[in-house]
Structures are given as structure tokens and as C-alpha cells.
FIMAR-878890 format. One record per residue (C-alpha): x, y, z; residue in three letters. Coordinates in nm, 2 decimals, padded with zeros to 4 digits. Layout:
// residues N
site u:X | v:Y | w:Z | res:ALA
...
***
This chain:
// residues 219
site u:-02.18 | v:00.68 | w:-00.11 | res:UNK
site u:-02.10 | v:00.36 | w:-00.30 | res:UNK
site u:-01.85 | v:00.11 | w:-00.15 | res:UNK
site u:-01.50 | v:00.12 | w:-00.31 | res:UNK
site u:-01.42 | v:-00.18 | w:-00.53 | res:UNK
site u:-01.14 | v:-00.41 | w:-00.43 | res:UNK
site u:-00.92 | v:-00.27 | w:-00.70 | res:UNK
site u:-00.98 | v:00.09 | w:-00.57 | res:UNK
site u:-00.89 | v:-00.02 | w:-00.22 | res:UNK
site u:-00.56 | v:-00.18 | w:-00.33 | res:UNK
site u:-00.47 | v:00.13 | w:-00.53 | res:UNK
site u:-00.55 | v:00.35 | w:-00.23 | res:UNK
site u:-00.33 | v:00.14 | w:00.00 | res:UNK
site u:-00.04 | v:00.15 | w:-00.25 | res:UNK
site u:-00.06 | v:00.53 | w:-00.26 | res:UNK
site u:-00.06 | v:00.55 | w:00.12 | res:UNK
site u:00.24 | v:00.33 | w:00.16 | res:UNK
site u:00.42 | v:00.53 | w:-00.11 | res:UNK
site u:00.34 | v:00.85 | w:00.08 | res:UNK
site u:00.48 | v:00.70 | w:00.40 | res:UNK
site u:00.80 | v:00.62 | w:00.21 | res:UNK
site u:00.77 | v:00.24 | w:00.22 | res:UNK
site u:00.70 | v:00.20 | w:-00.16 | res:UNK
site u:00.95 | v:00.38 | w:-00.39 | res:UNK
site u:00.89 | v:00.41 | w:-00.76 | res:UNK
site u:00.78 | v:00.07 | w:-00.90 | res:UNK
site u:00.93 | v:-00.13 | w:-00.62 | res:UNK
site u:00.69 | v:-00.33 | w:-00.41 | res:UNK
site u:00.33 | v:-00.46 | w:-00.45 | res:UNK
site u:00.00 | v:-00.48 | w:-00.27 | res:UNK
site u:-00.29 | v:-00.72 | w:-00.29 | res:UNK
site u:-00.62 | v:-00.80 | w:-00.12 | res:UNK
site u:-00.84 | v:-01.11 | w:-00.13 | res:UNK
site u:-01.21 | v:-01.13 | w:-00.15 | res:UNK
site u:-01.33 | v:-01.49 | w:-00.16 | res:UNK
site u:-01.17 | v:-01.66 | w:-00.45 | res:UNK
site u:-01.06 | v:-01.33 | w:-00.61 | res:UNK
site u:-00.73 | v:-01.14 | w:-00.55 | res:UNK
site u:-00.67 | v:-00.78 | w:-00.66 | res:UNK
site u:-00.30 | v:-00.70 | w:-00.70 | res:UNK
site u:-00.10 | v:-00.41 | w:-00.82 | res:UNK
site u:00.04 | v:-00.43 | w:-01.17 | res:UNK
site u:00.40 | v:-00.48 | w:-01.28 | res:UNK
site u:00.59 | v:-00.16 | w:-01.35 | res:UNK
site u:00.33 | v:00.06 | w:-01.19 | res:UNK
site u:00.45 | v:00.38 | w:-01.02 | res:UNK
site u:00.29 | v:00.30 | w:-00.69 | res:UNK
site u:00.26 | v:00.66 | w:-00.56 | res:UNK
site u:00.03 | v:00.73 | w:-00.85 | res:UNK
site u:-00.15 | v:00.39 | w:-00.86 | res:UNK
site u:-00.50 | v:00.39 | w:-00.99 | res:UNK
site u:-00.76 | v:00.11 | w:-00.99 | res:UNK
site u:-00.69 | v:00.07 | w:-01.37 | res:UNK
site u:-00.34 | v:-00.04 | w:-01.27 | res:UNK
site u:-00.47 | v:-00.31 | w:-01.04 | res:UNK
site u:-00.55 | v:-00.65 | w:-01.18 | res:UNK
site u:-00.79 | v:-00.91 | w:-01.05 | res:UNK
site u:-00.69 | v:-01.28 | w:-01.06 | res:UNK
site u:-00.81 | v:-01.61 | w:-00.94 | res:UNK
site u:-00.63 | v:-01.79 | w:-00.65 | res:UNK
site u:-00.44 | v:-01.99 | w:-00.92 | res:UNK
site u:-00.33 | v:-01.67 | w:-01.09 | res:UNK
site u:-00.56 | v:-01.66 | w:-01.39 | res:UNK
site u:-00.65 | v:-01.30 | w:-01.49 | res:UNK
site u:-01.01 | v:-01.21 | w:-01.44 | res:UNK
site u:-01.00 | v:-00.83 | w:-01.51 | res:UNK
site u:-00.75 | v:-00.56 | w:-01.57 | res:UNK
site u:-00.52 | v:-00.45 | w:-01.86 | res:UNK
site u:-00.19 | v:-00.45 | w:-01.67 | res:UNK
site u:00.02 | v:-00.76 | w:-01.61 | res:UNK
site u:00.01 | v:-00.86 | w:-01.24 | res:UNK
site u:00.32 | v:-00.80 | w:-01.03 | res:UNK
site u:00.61 | v:-01.03 | w:-01.07 | res:UNK
site u:00.56 | v:-01.13 | w:-00.71 | res:UNK
site u:00.20 | v:-01.25 | w:-00.77 | res:UNK
site u:00.32 | v:-01.61 | w:-00.68 | res:UNK
site u:00.43 | v:-01.49 | w:-00.34 | res:UNK
site u:00.10 | v:-01.33 | w:-00.27 | res:UNK
site u:-00.10 | v:-01.63 | w:-00.38 | res:UNK
site u:00.13 | v:-01.86 | w:-00.17 | res:UNK
site u:00.07 | v:-01.65 | w:00.14 | res:UNK
site u:-00.31 | v:-01.67 | w:00.08 | res:UNK
site u:-00.28 | v:-02.04 | w:00.04 | res:UNK
site u:-00.09 | v:-02.10 | w:00.36 | res:UNK
site u:-00.24 | v:-01.84 | w:00.60 | res:UNK
site u:-00.57 | v:-01.67 | w:00.67 | res:UNK
site u:-00.44 | v:-01.34 | w:00.53 | res:UNK
site u:-00.69 | v:-01.12 | w:00.35 | res:UNK
site u:-00.43 | v:-00.87 | w:00.24 | res:UNK
site u:-00.05 | v:-00.87 | w:00.17 | res:UNK
site u:00.19 | v:-00.58 | w:00.14 | res:UNK
site u:00.55 | v:-00.62 | w:00.01 | res:UNK
site u:00.78 | v:-00.32 | w:00.03 | res:UNK
site u:01.14 | v:-00.22 | w:-00.01 | res:UNK
site u:01.11 | v:00.01 | w:00.29 | res:UNK
site u:01.46 | v:00.15 | w:00.38 | res:UNK
site u:01.52 | v:00.03 | w:00.73 | res:UNK
site u:01.34 | v:-00.30 | w:00.69 | res:UNK
site u:01.55 | v:-00.37 | w:00.38 | res:UNK
site u:01.86 | v:-00.27 | w:00.56 | res:UNK
site u:01.80 | v:-00.50 | w:00.86 | res:UNK
site u:01.73 | v:-00.78 | w:00.61 | res:UNK
site u:02.08 | v:-00.73 | w:00.47 | res:UNK
site u:02.26 | v:-00.79 | w:00.80 | res:UNK
site u:02.48 | v:-01.09 | w:00.77 | res:UNK
site u:02.41 | v:-01.37 | w:01.01 | res:UNK
site u:02.08 | v:-01.22 | w:01.14 | res:UNK
site u:01.80 | v:-01.47 | w:01.13 | res:UNK
site u:01.53 | v:-01.26 | w:01.29 | res:UNK
site u:01.45 | v:-00.91 | w:01.42 | res:UNK
site u:01.45 | v:-00.95 | w:01.80 | res:UNK
site u:01.19 | v:-00.81 | w:02.03 | res:UNK
site u:01.31 | v:-00.48 | w:02.16 | res:UNK
site u:00.97 | v:-00.32 | w:02.21 | res:UNK
site u:00.64 | v:-00.47 | w:02.33 | res:UNK
site u:00.45 | v:-00.34 | w:02.03 | res:UNK
site u:00.64 | v:-00.60 | w:01.82 | res:UNK
site u:00.44 | v:-00.87 | w:02.00 | res:UNK
site u:00.14 | v:-00.77 | w:01.80 | res:UNK
site u:00.32 | v:-00.90 | w:01.50 | res:UNK
site u:00.39 | v:-01.23 | w:01.66 | res:UNK
site u:00.72 | v:-01.17 | w:01.84 | res:UNK
site u:01.06 | v:-01.20 | w:01.67 | res:UNK
site u:01.03 | v:-01.12 | w:01.30 | res:UNK
site u:01.17 | v:-01.41 | w:01.09 | res:UNK
site u:01.40 | v:-01.33 | w:00.80 | res:UNK
site u:01.32 | v:-01.55 | w:00.51 | res:UNK
site u:01.63 | v:-01.70 | w:00.33 | res:UNK
site u:01.74 | v:-01.52 | w:00.02 | res:UNK
site u:01.60 | v:-01.63 | w:-00.32 | res:UNK
site u:01.57 | v:-01.46 | w:-00.65 | res:UNK
site u:01.28 | v:-01.21 | w:-00.67 | res:UNK
site u:00.97 | v:-01.35 | w:-00.85 | res:UNK
site u:01.08 | v:-01.71 | w:-00.80 | res:UNK
site u:00.88 | v:-02.00 | w:-00.66 | res:UNK
site u:01.16 | v:-02.05 | w:-00.40 | res:UNK
site u:01.11 | v:-01.70 | w:-00.27 | res:UNK
site u:00.73 | v:-01.74 | w:-00.25 | res:UNK
site u:00.77 | v:-02.06 | w:-00.06 | res:UNK
site u:01.02 | v:-01.92 | w:00.19 | res:UNK
site u:00.82 | v:-01.61 | w:00.26 | res:UNK
site u:00.49 | v:-01.80 | w:00.30 | res:UNK
site u:00.66 | v:-02.03 | w:00.54 | res:UNK
site u:00.79 | v:-01.74 | w:00.74 | res:UNK
site u:00.44 | v:-01.58 | w:00.76 | res:UNK
site u:00.27 | v:-01.90 | w:00.89 | res:UNK
site u:00.33 | v:-01.79 | w:01.25 | res:UNK
site u:00.39 | v:-01.42 | w:01.20 | res:UNK
site u:00.21 | v:-01.12 | w:01.08 | res:UNK
site u:00.53 | v:-00.99 | w:00.91 | res:UNK
site u:00.86 | v:-01.11 | w:00.78 | res:UNK
site u:01.18 | v:-00.97 | w:00.64 | res:UNK
site u:01.32 | v:-01.10 | w:00.31 | res:UNK
site u:01.70 | v:-01.15 | w:00.31 | res:UNK
site u:01.87 | v:-00.89 | w:00.09 | res:UNK
site u:01.54 | v:-00.78 | w:-00.04 | res:UNK
site u:01.27 | v:-00.61 | w:00.17 | res:UNK
site u:00.97 | v:-00.68 | w:00.39 | res:UNK
site u:00.63 | v:-00.83 | w:00.37 | res:UNK
site u:00.33 | v:-00.80 | w:00.60 | res:UNK
site u:-00.01 | v:-00.97 | w:00.60 | res:UNK
site u:-00.34 | v:-00.88 | w:00.77 | res:UNK
site u:-00.71 | v:-00.94 | w:00.81 | res:UNK
site u:-00.77 | v:-00.66 | w:00.56 | res:UNK
site u:-00.58 | v:-00.39 | w:00.38 | res:UNK
site u:-00.58 | v:-00.14 | w:00.67 | res:UNK
site u:-00.44 | v:-00.41 | w:00.90 | res:UNK
site u:-00.17 | v:-00.52 | w:00.66 | res:UNK
site u:-00.07 | v:-00.16 | w:00.59 | res:UNK
site u:-00.05 | v:-00.09 | w:00.97 | res:UNK
site u:00.16 | v:-00.40 | w:01.01 | res:UNK
site u:00.40 | v:-00.29 | w:00.74 | res:UNK
site u:00.43 | v:00.05 | w:00.90 | res:UNK
site u:00.50 | v:-00.10 | w:01.24 | res:UNK
site u:00.76 | v:-00.33 | w:01.10 | res:UNK
site u:00.94 | v:-00.04 | w:00.94 | res:UNK
site u:00.93 | v:00.15 | w:01.28 | res:UNK
site u:01.07 | v:-00.16 | w:01.46 | res:UNK
site u:01.35 | v:-00.20 | w:01.20 | res:UNK
site u:01.43 | v:00.17 | w:01.25 | res:UNK
site u:01.44 | v:00.12 | w:01.62 | res:UNK
site u:01.68 | v:-00.17 | w:01.58 | res:UNK
site u:01.91 | v:00.03 | w:01.36 | res:UNK
site u:01.92 | v:00.32 | w:01.59 | res:UNK
site u:01.97 | v:00.11 | w:01.90 | res:UNK
site u:02.25 | v:-00.09 | w:01.73 | res:UNK
site u:02.43 | v:00.23 | w:01.64 | res:UNK
site u:02.44 | v:00.33 | w:02.01 | res:UNK
site u:02.54 | v:00.00 | w:02.16 | res:UNK
site u:02.41 | v:-00.36 | w:02.21 | res:UNK
site u:02.03 | v:-00.37 | w:02.18 | res:UNK
site u:01.85 | v:-00.50 | w:02.50 | res:UNK
site u:01.61 | v:-00.77 | w:02.40 | res:UNK
site u:01.30 | v:-00.83 | w:02.60 | res:UNK
site u:01.31 | v:-01.16 | w:02.79 | res:UNK
site u:01.05 | v:-01.43 | w:02.75 | res:UNK
site u:00.90 | v:-01.34 | w:03.09 | res:UNK
site u:00.89 | v:-00.97 | w:03.00 | res:UNK
site u:00.72 | v:-01.05 | w:02.67 | res:UNK
site u:00.46 | v:-01.28 | w:02.85 | res:UNK
site u:00.39 | v:-01.00 | w:03.10 | res:UNK
site u:00.33 | v:-00.75 | w:02.83 | res:UNK
site u:00.09 | v:-00.98 | w:02.65 | res:UNK
site u:-00.10 | v:-01.04 | w:02.97 | res:UNK
site u:-00.12 | v:-00.67 | w:03.04 | res:UNK
site u:-00.24 | v:-00.60 | w:02.68 | res:UNK
site u:-00.52 | v:-00.85 | w:02.72 | res:UNK
site u:-00.62 | v:-00.71 | w:03.06 | res:UNK
site u:-00.63 | v:-00.36 | w:02.94 | res:UNK
site u:-00.77 | v:-00.44 | w:02.59 | res:UNK
site u:-00.47 | v:-00.24 | w:02.47 | res:UNK
site u:-00.51 | v:-00.04 | w:02.15 | res:UNK
site u:-00.89 | v:-00.03 | w:02.15 | res:UNK
site u:-01.08 | v:00.30 | w:02.22 | res:UNK
site u:-01.30 | v:00.29 | w:02.52 | res:UNK
site u:-01.57 | v:00.52 | w:02.68 | res:UNK
site u:-01.50 | v:00.68 | w:03.01 | res:UNK
site u:-01.71 | v:00.53 | w:03.29 | res:UNK
site u:-01.86 | v:00.77 | w:03.54 | res:UNK
***
């Protein structure tokens, strides 16, 4: 069986995120990097039906290499993230709860309520508002992602990066779950945030147990 092309992988990731409810209609975009090439979903593409023909390959400076569809209007954001981090894939969504939390006035980050959030780097920063598709937004989001695997975009949505498409998709799904948890907790009372000591203990335990990795039983 032949290996899927980068464009096919990006299209597949977009369809999965749409099926999970994180990408709605044409809102959102997905990209992956391979060396000095980036494959990104096209502008105006219905992401639930995205095909490899609707994914465009560009250089790291945004020059089109292949594809008939104009790249996403957030191409600059994706390229800025690749420039400033070691990301190999970037997912930007308008996921319902992530977007809702990003619209809360005065909130500068999503606090750590659950230890699984530590896998994303801790408190999730909320990048300051800037017009979509603008250099200012690209710069703000890339800065937020330098020390985090995910970020919220004020009055806009969410973005997650990863070591590959599967990792970035998983991070986006986790971020949406965490935003949902925050929303539900806030509706019941004041959320209890994990202390710095509790977070450190959770990290130590995860390392000790190699948490999240399958292991064989030892007899």
C-alpha cells in the first residue's frame, strides 16, 4: 500500500476534525510541514468534504508549489508558527467551546483544572484579538504557541500544533474538551484550579508511569 501524500493526509485530518464538530463549514484550516514544503487547506473549502485536490502546497515563504485552490486566508499564521516553533502540523478551528472561552472578557488564559492539560504545556494562553488573516494575528498566535502546544484566539477560535498531524489533531480535541470542562465547571460554581505543587506532582507521576503509552504485562 502506497504512503499517502502530504496533501491527502491534510485532507483526511480536516475531515476528521469536521466529523468531531471542531471544523464547521468553511471555517478553520489545517496544515502540515515536510521539510521546506507546507500543505494547507484551501480557502472556501467545505472541510467536511475536503479532498487532496482542495489542499495546496506552498514554500515556507508562501509561494504556491502545487494545487489549484488559493491557500487559506490564515496561511500567514501557519507559516509564522512553523517559523517560531518546531511544529510539524498546525490546526486552527472555530470549535464551539474553545471559541466561547476565547470570548470571555478579562480572561487571559485557560487555567489548569485537569492534569491532562499539562500535556499541552499548562495554562492555555489566549492570544490578543486581531483581525483574521492579518500579520498581527499571525504574530500574536505564534508568540502564544512558543511555549505551548495550543492557544486560544480572543473572540475567534483555537489553534493547536504538534509533531505531526495526528498529534496536532489530538491536541485540538483535548483543548476543546478542556474548554468544555471549564464551561461546565464555571456554570456550577467557581472552578478549582490545580496548584503549582499539584501540577508538579502530576508531571512527576506521569513521567514515572510513562503515562499514556501502552505497555506489555510483565509476568
